[in-house]
N, C-alpha and C positions, 0 to 999 in steps of 0.2 A: 669257548666251548658250547655249542648251541648259538642258534641265533633267531631272535625274535624281530617281527615286524609287523605293525598293525597302522590302520588309516581309517579315518571318518571323513568322507568328503561327499560333494555333490557329485564328482565325476565318478567313471569306474576305475577301481583302484588296483585290480589285479595286476596291471605293469609296474605299477610302482612297487608293490609287494615282491613280486618277482625280482624286480631289479635291486631291491633292498637285499633279498638272500643272496644274488649273486655277490654283491659287495660284502658280504658277512662269509664268503665259503673260505677264505682264508683262516676262520675261526675253529674248523674242524667239524666234521659232521658225517653221518653216513645213510641219512633218509631226509626227505623234506615234504613238506606239506602246505596246503592253503584252505582257507575257509572263506566264502565272500556271501554276503548276503543280498539278493538281489531287490529288485523295486517290488515283487510279490510276497517279500518275506520270506522267501525259502532260501534255508542254507545249503550251499552247495561246498561239498569237502573234495578235494582231489590230492591223494599222496603217492608218493613214489620212494621206492628205495633207489640209492644212489646219488649222483649228481643233481643239481638244481636242474640242469640241461634238461632232464628226464620230464622232471616235473612241469617246465616249461614248454616242453613239446606236447604234453599231455593236454595243458591249459590251452595252447593252440588249437588243439585238435576240437577242442569242445569248449569254445570260450565262456568264461564265467563273468557275469556282468552284475554290478554290484557298486554301492558307495560305501560300504563298511566291510572290513575284511581283517584276518590275521594269518601270518605267514610264519613257518618254522623252519629251522632245520636242526635235526636230531643227532647227538652224539650218544650212542647209547649206552646206558646204564643199568637199566632194569628190563631185561628183554633185549632178544638179538635184534639186529636190523632186519626190519620188515615192515611191508605196508600196515598191517594191523597195528604195530607199534610204533608206528608213526604219528606225530602231531599234525594237525588238530584231534583233539580226542573229544567225543560226544557224550551227552547225557541228555536226553530228549530234546530241548530248545535249546541248551548251553552247549557252547564249544569252548574249548581250553589249550591255550598253547603253555609252556612251562619250560624254564630252565632251572636247574638245580636238582637237589635228592630230597624227598620228604622221608625223613627217617622214620616216622611212625606209619606209614602207609599201610603197613601189614595189619596193624592194629586197626585203622581205619575201614581197611578194605573188609575186614571181617565184620566191622560192626553194619555198614552199608549193606554187605549180603543179607544180614538178617534184617534188614528192611526192604529187601525184593530187589536190589540192585543186581544186573548181571555184568561181570567184566569182559570184556572183548578181549584185551590186551595184557601183556604181561608188565606194564608199567605201572611207575609209582604216580604219573600225572593223571590217568584216569579217575585216581580217587578224587583229584580237586573236583573235576567235572562232574562227579555224582554228588559230591558234597556240597557243593554250591547248587545244584538243581534241587536237592533237599532242604535247603535253607531257604530257597526261595518260594517254597509251598507257603511257608510263613511271615517271610520277609515283604515289606511295602514295596523294596525297590531292589534292583539287582546291585546296586552298591550296597545296601544293607546286607544283601545275603552273602557277598565275597566279603565284607568284614566280618561277619560271624563264621564263615568258613576258614579263613586264615589264622583264626587264633587257635583253632584245632590242629595246626599243622606245625610240625616240628621239622626242623632242617633247614635249608637254603631254597629259595624260589625266587624266580620272577616269573610272575604270571598274568597271563590276559584272558580277560572273559568276555564272551560273546553271547548275546542272547537272540534267538530267531524272533522272539515276540517283540523286542525294544531294540530294532535295528538301527537306531542312530546313536549307539553310545556303545563306548569298550570301558570295561573296568580292569585297572592293572595293580597289581600289588608287588613289593618288594622286598624282600627280606634277604639279604646276603647275595643274591645275583643280580648284576647292574640292569637298570630300565632308564631310558632317557626319554622325555616328551618332546616332540618337535612340533613347531607353531608355524602355519600357514595363513592364508588369508582366505578364511570362509571354509577351513579344512584343517585337521589337526591329526598328528601322527605319533608313534611311537616306535621304541626300537630297543634291544639289548647294546646297541653301540651307535652315535650319531653317524658312523661313516656309511651307514644304510640308508640314510635320509638324505644325503648332500645333494641328491638330483631334485629335492623339493622344498628343502629348508636349511637355514644357517642359523635359527634360533632354537636354542635348546634350554630343557630344565632338567636337571638331573635328581631322581627320585632320593631320598635318605633312606636309611635303615625303618622298617615298619611303614612306609608311606603305602597309602591306598589313594587312587585318583580315578576320576570320573572326567572320560573324554568324550566331548561331542563336536559338532564341525564349529562351533563358536565358541565353547567354552570348555576350560581345563579347571577341575576343582580338584585339590590335593588335601588330604586327610593324614594326620600322623597316627603313630600306632596306638593311641588311645581314641581315635575318632574324631579329634579337634582339627578344625579347619585351619590350615595352616599356608604362607605363602612362601615359595621357593623362587629363589632369583633365576631370571632368565638370561642364560649366555649368549652373545652373539658369536658363533662359532667360526674359527678361523683354520680351517682344514684344509688340506691338499686334495683338490677335487680330481687331480690326476693321478692319485694315489694307486689307484686300480689299473693305472696304464703300464705295461711292461716296456713299453717302448722297444728299443733294439733288443732288449735282453729274452732269451728263451723261458725264463722263470724268473719269478718275484726274486728269489733266494740269490739267484746272480746278480739281478739287478741291486740288490741291498748290500751284496758283497762290494759292488762296484762304486755304491754312493757312500762308502765309509771315509775316504777322506773329506767330502762336504759334509758331513755328517759330525765330523770332529770339528771341523771348521766352526760349524754353527754351535757345537756345545762349547768351546772355547769364546765365541763371541760374546763380547760384555762380561768376562769373569778375569779378564787380564787388563792392569792398568798401570802403567810405568814399568814394566818389567816384573810386577807381581800380582799375586793373585789378589783380586777385588773381594775381599770378604763379605763386604755388604751385598756382592751378587749372588751370594749363597742365600742368605735371608737377612731382612732388616736388623732382626736381632740376633745373628749369627756370631757376632764378637761375643755377646754377653755369654751365651750358651757355651760355644766351644771354648773360652777360657777356663771353664770349671771342669771340661771333661777329663776324667782320670782313667776311665776305661771305654770300651767300645763293644757293644754287642750288636753282631750284625746276624739278620733272619732273613732267609731267602729259599728258593726252589730252583731245582734245574740248573739253567745256563747263569741265572744271576747268583745262585749258590756259587759256583765256579768263580764268578765276579770277585764275590767276597771273599774266597779263599786267596785270590792273588791280593787283594786289600790287606788281609791280615798282615802278610809279610811289610808291605809298606807302612801300616800304622804302627808297627813295632821297629823297623829299621829307619824310617823317615821321621814321623810325629812323635816316636818315642812313648807311645801310649799302648798299653794291654789291649789285645782284641780277641774276642771270641768270635765264632762263626758256627751258625747251626741250621739245619734244613728246617724249614718252618713246621712242618709237619710231627718233627719230633720235639721241638722246642714246646708246641702248644700244648703238649701231653705227656709233660714230667715235672717234676718238682725242680726246681730252680732256685738259686741265690741271685738276688740282684746286687752287684758290687756297686760301693758309694760313687757317685757322681758319675753315673754311667750311662751314656748314650746310646740309644737303641738306633740302628739302622735299618731300614728294610729296602730290599731291592726288587723291584719288579717293573718288567717291560710295559704290562698293560695296567698295573695299580689296582688290579680286581682278583689276584691270586688269593684263592679262598683260604688257604692255609697261612699265608704271609697276612692277610688282613686279619684274620682270628689271632694270629700271634702278636698282632700290633694293639689289638684290643686287650687281650691279655696283660701285655706289657704296660699298657697304661695304668692298669690297676695294680702293678707290682712294683712301684717304687723308682721307677727309671726317670732320670734328670729332665730327659726330653726325649721325644721322637722324632725321627727325621725319616723322609723316605728320598730316595733317588729313583727317580721314576720318568717314564716316556709321555705319560697322558696325564695331562693339567686338570682334566675333570674327573679323573678316577677317584675311586674310596679313598684309596691309601694317601694321596696327596690331601684329599679333605678333611680325613682324619688325623693326619700327622700333626705335630707343633710346625714344622716347617718342611719344605719339599727344595730338593735339588734336581730340577729338570734336565735330562739328557738332551732335550731338544733335536734327537734323531730323526725326526718325521715319520711317518706311519710306516710300519714293518707289516707286511702282509706274510712272508713266508714264515709257515711254523715253526722252523728251526731258527733261531734267532741268530742275527749276525751282528749288525750295525747297533741293536740295542746293546749287545755285550761290549762292545769297544769303547762305546760312548759311556756305558757305565763306569767302566774302568778309568776313562777319562775324568769323569765327575770324583770318582774315588781319590785319583791322584792331586787334583785340586785340592779336595777336601784335607788330605794328608799335609800339603803344603801349609796351608791355611792354620789348622791346628797345631804343626809344629812350630810356625812362627809364633803362634799365640802363647805356646808354654814354653817358648826358648829353646826349643831343640832343633829348629831349622835356621842356619845364619842367613843373612841377606845374600851372600854370595851363593850359597847353595839353592836358596829359592830362585834366584836368577838363573841358575843354570838348569833346574827342572821346567822352569817356565819356558826357557829358549828350546829346550828338548821338546815339550808339548807343542810348542808353535812349528817346529819344524816336522812335527809327526806326520799330518796330513801328506805332505810332499813325499816322504819317505814310504807310505804306505801304497802310494801311487807307484813308486818303485817297486814294490813287491807285487802289483798286479800286473806287472810286465811278465812275471814268469807263469802266468796263466797256461801258457801254451805248453811250457815246459812240465808243468804239474799234470797238466791233462794228459801227455804221454806217458809220466810215470803212474798215473792211475790205472792204465791198462794191467799193470801187473797184479792189480787186485779183482779183476774180472772172476776169478775162479776160487777167490778166498771166502772163508766162512768165519774167520776170527782174526783181529787183529790187536795188538800191544802196544800202548803209547807208552815213552818213559819220558820223564823231566825231572829236574831236581830244584830247589828252593822253588821261586816264583813261577817257575815253568811247570811245575809238576801239575798245578791247578789248570795250566795251559794244555798241559797232555788231558786232563780230566775234560775239560771243555772239547777238545778235538774228538774223544773217544766217544762223547756225547752226540757231536754232530754227525760221525760216521753211523752210528747206530741209529739214529734218528731218519737219517734219510736214505741210507742203503740197505739198513737192516742186516748188516754184518754186525755180530756180535765184536765189541770190542771193549776193551778194560784199557784202564790208566792205573800205572803205578809210579811212586817214587822210584827213581832208578836205583836208589841204594837198597831198597828192598827186594831186588832180583833173588838174592840168596836166599830169602826167606819165603820161598814157594813159587813164585811165577818162571823160574828157571825151567821147572818140570813139565812148562809148556813149549818150552822152545822146541823148534825142529823146522826143517826145509819149508813148511808149508804155513809158517807162522811169521806172517810180517810184522815188522818190530819198527816204530815209527819214533824216533828221538829227535827231540828239541834240544839243539847243543850249541848255543851261541859261544862267544869266547867270553869267559867270565871267571871268577875266582873257583867256580865248582868244575869247570872245563875237564881238568884231569881226571876228576871222580868219576864224571859220567863218561870219558874215555874208557876209563877200566870198565866199567859196566857195559859198555858196547863190546868190549873184548870178551866179556863172558859170555855175549850173546853169539858172536862170531865162532867162538870155539864150540859152541852146539848147534851149529851150522843154521842159524837164523838167518831170516834176510832181513837187511837193516836199509831204512830209509831215515837218513839224518838231513835235517832241516838246521843251516849252520851259517856263519858268515865267513867272511874272505880270512879272518884272523885265527880262525878255530883249526885249519891245518889238515882239512879231512879230505881224502881224494878218493874217487870210484875205484871200485874192485869188483870181483866176483862176490855175489851175493852183499854188495855194499853201495849203494846209490845215495848221492848228495845233492841237497838243492842250497846251491851258495849263494846267500843272500847279501847285500849290501850290510856295511856295519851300521849300526845305531846306537843312540845312546843307552846305556844298561838301564837307566830307570824307565824309558819307555818301551824297551824291547820286548816285555811281555805282550803289550798291546799290538805291536809290530808283527810279531811271530804269530798271532791269531789269525792274521789275513791268508797267507799262502797255505795253511792248515784248514781253512774253511774252503779254499778253493779245491784241495785234496779231495774232502769229502764230498763235495759236490760233483766233480768229475767222477767219481768213484760210483756214486749214485746214478748218473747219466748212463754209464756202463751197463749198470744193473738193471735199468728201465724201471726203476720205481716213481713214485708220484711225488716229485722233489719237494713242491710246494705244501702239499698235502699229505704227509706220509701217515700211512696207515696207523688207526687207533689214537691218534694224537689231537692235539687241539691247540689252537695258539694261546687262548686264555684258560686258563684251567680255574674254573669258577666253583667247581664242587670239589670235595675232599677226594 
């Protein structure tokens, strides 16, 4: 959500800034802007609504020259998408870019207006620019002015400040919204995501909560929330330089769907030894912690929440441990009871999800035995602040609609269940071998599911004129139906809902008619006969059925009834397997609808604000 790039160098930096914004387009945005300080100390600002390409064209038409600059992609919170609301925002000689939400901006705005400041935009960010300009009138340095300003802010911010009269430095401040500093040779950089800087550096420092930093061409000075100088570790980044290359694929989402066999291989790599889960690979102290777990509390948002819902079935049926799953934005704002010997698990692709991160911080003060995160970004705040992390190793995921992050989260959760079940005596050696073998077969089985791509593409044509879709599943397939409904609404803008199939008679049957597609996940298992009864309830009311099943389920095509018959897979890994063809269904429907698959409207990849 939003992107920031900054640079202090001897060379012209505008190309670096624009390239960084392009690399951050996956995060979601509605406008973009850049500010550069030229050799004559004159600040040049260009802002455009829409794609970074529009900003790039404007900059190319009237080149910006200068060695210090900041750039931003905005995802609107306060004020509509417009040039006047786009960043950077200016106050006198000060320019500011900002990610996050300033919760007390209205109070500060009124205070600044009494001091004579005129506001041009509807944003909360403009408050920061005016506030720094005010503090600079009495402060000795820009650093001091920013330090005085940020203590007056409530809310989340990752912000960068540039001064026209002090052109060789940038001041950055972080609270809640991530910022990273990149080190070059005789030049330094900053961004909200290291991916933005891969063309210029692989050496990074991640700012901690409350940090303020001063960046020049040759120096980086970091101060903690009370203004004390601190040292932060420099990491040598091992990032995928070609992550932004779609290769043969039309969209990043399509590429990432097809990357899932390899992604799961990477997730399993080093985690299995002699036919067993290597518990030490989860964390060095995993045996000590997991041996005492009597309850699991999962906290997550969106797709990660759906992964947690699947895992709840596994924790109770495989590991024999009670499990609750809660949406992070609900968990953090209610009174809850912490059960004895309870393990908190946060799930997040980015590791920067604001509500999940806030829930972790709350839980650490609430008596949880330990806090674990399952995450895809090793440098993220969730990883750094949790007691231990189980990395999905999915690789960079650029498409806003998560695909391989979901299936690798489930893979990690299944490995964790086996480890926990072995330690508490609930999983036998024979059962562990069975689950491990099923996981090892899974990448090849997912490749076999991807073979159905063309058949699913043909099926998707039936949804071209539809406005609503119902997804049904039972047991652990109910959250798979939830995830499938989420994918469809995210990228095709079709209203979609998921229901536990047994709930049909308790309301959803009222929606069924010939215009309502009903997608059912129905592999052969102990609940199949129940699902078949639910299917008949839909058929009797003229519903159009699309059933994803296996060879043993016994379904045949008929009028108003189409099936995708998939290979039989092991019951324990089947929820992961069935996710893939349903991702393909949403993808192809979105193509027919003509939507922006990788950057759906109003959405962002990393939700770093409430």
